[in-house]
C-alpha positions as CSV (number, residue, x, y, z in Angstrom):
1,M,11.5,-29.9,4.6
2,P,15.0,-30.0,5.9
3,L,15.4,-31.6,9.3
4,T,16.4,-28.2,10.8
5,A,13.4,-26.4,9.3
6,D,10.7,-25.0,11.5
7,T,7.6,-27.2,11.0
8,R,5.4,-24.4,12.1
9,A,6.1,-22.4,9.0
10,P,3.6,-24.0,6.7
11,G,0.9,-23.3,9.3
12,G,2.0,-19.7,9.4
13,A,1.8,-19.5,5.7
14,I,-1.8,-20.9,5.8
15,T,-2.7,-18.4,8.5
16,V,-1.3,-15.5,6.4
17,A,-3.3,-16.7,3.4
18,L,-6.6,-17.0,5.4
19,C,-6.2,-14.1,7.8
20,G,-3.6,-11.7,6.4
21,H,-1.0,-12.3,9.1
22,W,0.0,-15.1,11.5
23,E,-0.5,-12.8,14.5
24,H,-4.1,-11.4,14.5
25,E,-6.9,-10.9,16.9
26,P,-9.6,-13.6,16.8
27,P,-11.7,-14.6,15.1
28,C,-10.2,-15.5,11.8
29,P,-12.1,-13.5,9.3
30,L,-12.6,-16.1,6.6
31,A,-12.2,-19.5,8.2
32,P,-11.3,-20.3,11.8
33,H,-8.7,-23.0,11.5
34,H,-6.2,-25.2,13.3
35,T,-3.0,-26.5,11.7
36,T,-0.8,-29.4,12.8
37,A,2.5,-30.4,11.3
38,T,4.2,-33.7,12.2
39,R,7.4,-35.2,10.8
40,T,7.3,-38.7,9.5
41,R,9.5,-41.3,11.4
42,T,12.4,-40.7,9.0
43,G,12.0,-37.0,9.3
44,A,12.1,-36.6,5.6
45,E,8.5,-35.4,5.2
46,V,6.2,-33.3,7.2
47,H,2.5,-34.0,7.2
48,V,0.4,-30.9,7.5
49,R,-3.3,-31.2,8.6
50,V,-5.7,-28.2,8.5
51,V,-9.1,-28.3,10.1
52,F,-11.2,-25.3,9.3
53,A,-14.8,-24.0,9.5
54,T,-16.3,-21.7,7.0
55,E,-19.6,-21.0,5.2
56,P,-20.3,-23.5,2.3
57,D,-20.0,-20.6,-0.2
58,H,-16.4,-19.9,0.9
59,E,-15.1,-23.5,1.1
60,A,-13.6,-23.5,-2.4
61,T,-11.8,-20.2,-1.7
62,V,-10.5,-21.4,1.6
63,R,-9.2,-24.6,0.0
64,A,-7.6,-22.7,-2.8
65,R,-5.8,-20.3,-0.4
66,I,-4.5,-23.2,1.7
67,T,-3.2,-25.0,-1.4
68,A,-1.6,-21.8,-2.8
69,A,0.1,-21.2,0.6
70,L,1.5,-24.7,0.7
71,T,2.4,-24.7,-3.0
72,A,4.4,-21.5,-2.6
73,G,6.8,-23.4,-0.4
74,H,7.9,-20.6,1.9
75,L,6.7,-18.2,4.5
76,D,7.8,-14.6,3.8
77,G,10.3,-13.4,6.3
78,T,11.5,-16.8,7.4
79,P,14.3,-19.0,6.1
80,T,12.1,-22.1,6.0
81,H,11.3,-23.6,2.6
82,W,9.3,-26.8,1.7
83,E,7.9,-28.6,-1.3
84,L,4.3,-29.7,-1.5
85,L,4.2,-33.3,-2.6
86,H,0.5,-33.9,-2.6
87,S,-2.7,-32.6,-1.1
88,N,-6.1,-34.1,-0.5
89,E,-9.4,-33.4,1.3
90,S,-10.7,-35.6,4.1
91,T,-13.4,-35.6,6.7
92,V,-12.9,-34.5,10.3
93,S,-11.7,-37.5,12.4
94,A,-13.3,-38.6,15.6
95,T,-10.4,-37.2,17.6
96,E,-10.8,-33.8,15.9
97,S,-14.5,-33.5,16.3
98,D,-14.5,-31.5,19.5
99,H,-11.9,-29.0,18.1
100,A,-13.9,-28.7,14.9
101,D,-17.1,-27.9,17.0
102,R,-15.1,-25.1,18.7
103,L,-14.0,-23.7,15.4
104,I,-17.7,-23.7,14.2
105,R,-18.7,-21.7,17.3
106,T,-15.9,-19.1,16.8
């Protein structure tokens, strides 16, 4: 992402993919989620992390929607563009566990 780009845009695209719009009443219909985006030290890359909760039968759909949103490289209606370099699954970290528990209860 360019240095002037809004790092919140990828999270907005993910929310649109999962919820239909980035502004909606809770709860998220498919997967309550939380997205963080942080620039690397050089600012050349932005790391996006999504923690979500969903039924096991919906996990593949949620992951596919997140990947599609990030692969698209833009959020409709905004000038922000990005390129997905890579994506991988991981487990919830110890520092995220409380937040993940709240998502599960949503």
